[in-house]
N, C-alpha and C positions, 0 to 999 in steps of 0.2 A: 504493500500500500504506500510505502514511502516513495517508491518510483512512480506510482500512479498519481499521487498528489503533486510530485515535482513536475510531471508531464502536464497536469491540469493547470498548474501555475504558469507554465510556459505558454500554453494555449491561450489563457486569459490575457497574458501580456501581449501576445501576437494580435489578439482580437482588439485590444485597446489601441494598439498602434496602427492596425489596418482594419478598421471596423466596417468596411464596405459590405462584405457578405453577411455580417451580423445585422447590419441595418436592413438588408434585403430580407432577411428572415423575419424581421419585425414588420416591414411595410407590406409584404404580400398578404398575410392573414388580415391585417388591419384594412387594407384596401378591399379585399374580398368581403369582409364583414360590412363595411360601409356600403358597398355595391348592393348586397342582398338586403340590407336595411332599407335602402331607398326603394327597392322593388316591393318590399313588404308594405311600406307605408302607402305607396302608389296604388297597390292592388286592394287595399282595405278601404280607404276613403277617397272618393272621386269628387273632384270639383265640378260644379255645374252652375250655369246661369239660368234663371227662370224668368221668362217673359210673361208676367201675370197680366194678361189683357182683360181678364174678367174683373179683377179687383173687388171681389165680394167676400163676405165671411166664409162662404163655401170654399172658394179657392184658397183662402188663408188656412182653412182647416187641412186641405190637402197638402199644402206646403209644410205645415206643422208635422203631418204624418211623415213626410220625407225627412225632415230634420231629426225626428226621433228614431228612425230606423238605424239599427246598429247590430253588431255581433260582439263577441268577446274581445275582439281586437280594436274596435273603434266604430265611429259613425260611418254609415254608408255614404253620406253626402256631406260636402261642405258647400253650402249655397252662397255664392258670391254676390248675387243681386237678385231682386225680384222685379226691378223696373224694366218694362218692355224695351224702351229705347237703349238703356245701358246694356241689357242682355244681348240685344242684336249687335250692338257695337263691339262688345267683347268677343262674340262668336265670329263676327266678320274679321276682326283683327287677330284672330287665333290666340286670344288671351285665355280662352277656355275651350276644352275639347267637346263640350256638349251643351246644348241649350234646349230647355223644355218650354214649350209654349202652351199656356193655359188660355184657350180662346174665349172671347166674349160669348156668353150664353152657357158657360160651364155650369153655373149654379142653376140655371133654368132646366138644363137636362137632368141634373141631380134631383131636383124637386119633382120633375115629371116622371121619374123612375127610369129614364133612359140611361144607357151606358155613356158616361162622360168620355169625351174625346180629348186627348192631348197630343201634341206633336213633338217628337224627339228629333232634334237635328244633331248629327254627329260628324266629327272628323274621324272617319272609320279607318284609321291607319292600322288598328289592332283589332283583329276579329274577336279575340277573347274579351277585350274591353267592350266591344259592341254588344256581345252576348250578355255581359254583366249588366250593362246599362238597361237593356230590354228587360231582363229578369227583375231588376230592382224597381223599375217603373211599374211593371205589372204587379209586383207585390205591394207597392205603395197604393195603387188604385184599388186592389183587393181589400187592403186594410181600411182605406178611406170609405169604401162602399159599405163594409160591414158596420162601420160606426154611424151610418145614417139612420134616422128614425124610419121604422117600417121596412128596413132592408131585409130581403129574404135571407135565410141561413145559408152559409157558405156550402157549396157543393163539394168543396175540396176538403178531405179529411185524411190526416196522416197519423198513423200510430207508430211511434218511434220507440225502439229499444236500443240501448247503448251498452258498450262494453265497459267504458270508463265511467266513473262517478260524475265527471264534469268534462267539458270541452277544454282542450289545451289550446290557449291562444297561439296564433301563428308566430307571434314574437317570441314566445317561450319555446315553441317547437323548433323553429329554425335557429333561434338564438343559441339554444343548447348545442345544436349540430355545428354551428359556427365556432363555438368554443372548442369542441373536440377537434374540429378541423385544424384550428390554430395550434393546439397542443401536438397533434400528430405531425403537422408540417414542421413545427419547431424541433421536434425530436429527430426527424429525418435529416433536415438541413444542417442543424448545428453539429450533430454527431458525424454525419457523412462528410461534410466539408472539413471538419477537424482531422479526420483520418486521411482524406484525399490530399490534404495540404502536406502531409509528410512525404508523399511521393513527389509533389511539386517542388518542395524545398530540399529534396534529395537527402532526407533524414530517415526515410523509412527503413533502410537496410540495417542501420545500427539499432533501431528500436525493435524490429522483428527478431533479430538475432541476439539481442541482449539476454543476459542471464535472468532478468526479471520476468521474461516470458510474455506470451500473447495477452494473458489476462490483465497484466499491468497496463499494457498499451490500451486495451479496450476500456478498462476501468478509468484510466486517466482521461480519455476522451469523453466518457460519460459524465465524469464530474464537471469538467469544464463546460460541456454542452448543457448540463442541467442549469448552470448559472446563467448562461446566455438565454436559455429557453425560458427561464423565469421572467426575464425582461420582455420577451415576446408575448408570453401569456398575460402578463400584467397589462401591457399595452392593448392587447385584444380585449381583455375584460373591461378595461376603461372605455374603449370605443363602443362595445356592445351595450354597456350600461348607459352611456350617454346617448347614443343614436336610437337604440331600441327601447330604452327605459327598462332594461332587463333587471329583474330583482336579484342582484348579486348577493344580497344578504341572506337569501334563502338557499344558497349553496352550502350543504352540510357535509358531514364526514363521508357519506357515500359518494357525493360528487367529487370530493377531493381524491378519494380512492380510485374512482373511475379515471380521473385525469392523470393520476400517477400511472395507472395501467396503460392508458393510451400512449403516454409519453414513452414508457418502456417499449411498447410495441413499435412506436415510431423510431426510437433510438436503435432498436434491433434492425429495422429496415435500413436506417442510415448507415449502420456499421457494415452491412452487407454491400450496400451501394458504394461506400467509400473504398472498401477493399476491392470490389470488382471494377469500378470505373477509374479510380486513382486520379481523377480530375474534378475540380470544383465546378467549372462552368457547366458541363453537361449534367451534373448531379442536381443542380437547382431546378431546371425545368422538369426533370424526371420526378423530383420530389413533389412539385406542384401537381403533376398528373396523378401521382399515386394518392395524394391527399384529397384532391378533388373527386377522384373516383370513389374513394371511401365515403366521402361526404354525400355523393349522389346515391350510391348503392345502399349505404347503411343509414345515413342521416336524413335522407330525403325520400325514404321508402314509401310513405303514404301518398306522396304526390305522383310518383311514377307508377303506382299501382293502377291508377285509373287509365293509363295508356298501355298497360301490359296485355294487349290483345293481338299481338302480331309484330313481326319485324324484330329488330334488335332489342327493343324495349322488353320484350317478354323474357328472354333469358337473363337480361340485366336484373329484372325484378325477381326472378327465381333465385338469383344469386344471393339475395338478402336472407334467404332461409338457411343458408349454411355458412355464411361468413361470421366468425365468432365475435367480431367487433360490433355487430349490429345491436345486440342487447345493451351494450354500454351506453349508447345514445339514449335509450329509453330510461335507464337507471337515472341518468342526469336530469332529463326533462320531467320524469315522474316525481322526483324529489322536489324540484323547484315548483311544480304545480300542486304539491301536497297530495299526491295520489299514491296508492299502495304500489310497492315495487313489482316489476314484471316477474312472471313465473320463471322465465329463462335467464334470470340475472346471473345465477351461479354458472350456467353454461358459458355465458359471455365472458365472465371473469377468468375462469379456468382455461377456456379455449384460447383467449387472447394471450394469456401468460405462457401457455404451452407453445403456441405458435411463435411467440417472441423468443423463447428459449431455443427453439429449433432453428430460427433464422440466425441467432447469434452463434450457435454451434457451427452452422454452415460457414459463417464469416470467419470464425477462428480456424476452421479447417482449411479454408482457402488461403489464409495467411501463411500456412506452412507448405501447402501443396503446390502453390503457384508463386514460388520465390523468383519472380522476374523483376529486375530493377533496371529501369531505363535511365538515360541521361548520365551515364558514367558511374552509376551506383554499383 
């Protein structure tokens, strides 16, 4: 361990003097987190301008229904204006992507028992956004009509049974996955770059053949990588807490244990990549691909499930059933959402640790089986 700590101190000194790769290991997960946070907020609350040409209490009631529509993640609509002229101007100047026109005579149709008609104008650049707007307007009209005196009972009846005690907000669902993505990426990059740097700096031969052995080399890299990874994880947690309003205070000991296991798994992958590639530059994009793939397959599973009916998505979704890292995402998000732990939690923990041990063993074996040193070593 004396040799391992000496190697860790050397790596931290090198990182302080040449921090570029360490900065990249911080910026990538933070940028990825901010990008997804923007997508989450845009998909939850849509801005809209309303041209209320009727200007009656009935139209005001309908607008109030739209204002009160929401789910666990936030309001469906942010109504920017109800003035007809201002709404038309905003839509014409592309300040808003949708405009709803409530025509004159809206209240008369409601009183007469006729189906009220509204006009939805859209900048339909996004088919999914267009679909959501139609569904939300239809739901608003249905709720409005049900609230009118003498309205017939709704013909739509839904009996719902759920697996979980409560819905998990998308900010918690994806926020938890983003945290694990950052931890996994930090483990891969910080360990992999530390090992690959020894070949780039022509110091690998002495370390591999030293009496301290391979375990001292790997342990030293893991100690130094853990320190730099803590900075990456702290920056990611701060950005998620700020942008997504993620409840970081609800991360308990189970979550800390999950993050430690994920980091060990990532460090194992980084060890193998560092030994196999022996170059820092190709290692970074490969680490991004590996971390994003785990995020999509294991952390984004409920979203890709709806598309798993053919093509490449179907085997991708099927892979979530046997990848051991998948249950770790649920352990984290269930604890934050105050839900009972998933039944396959033990399988995820043991499977991830066993896989990490196998990967590290393979990396240690390669250190002795492929003693090829380039650049004069």
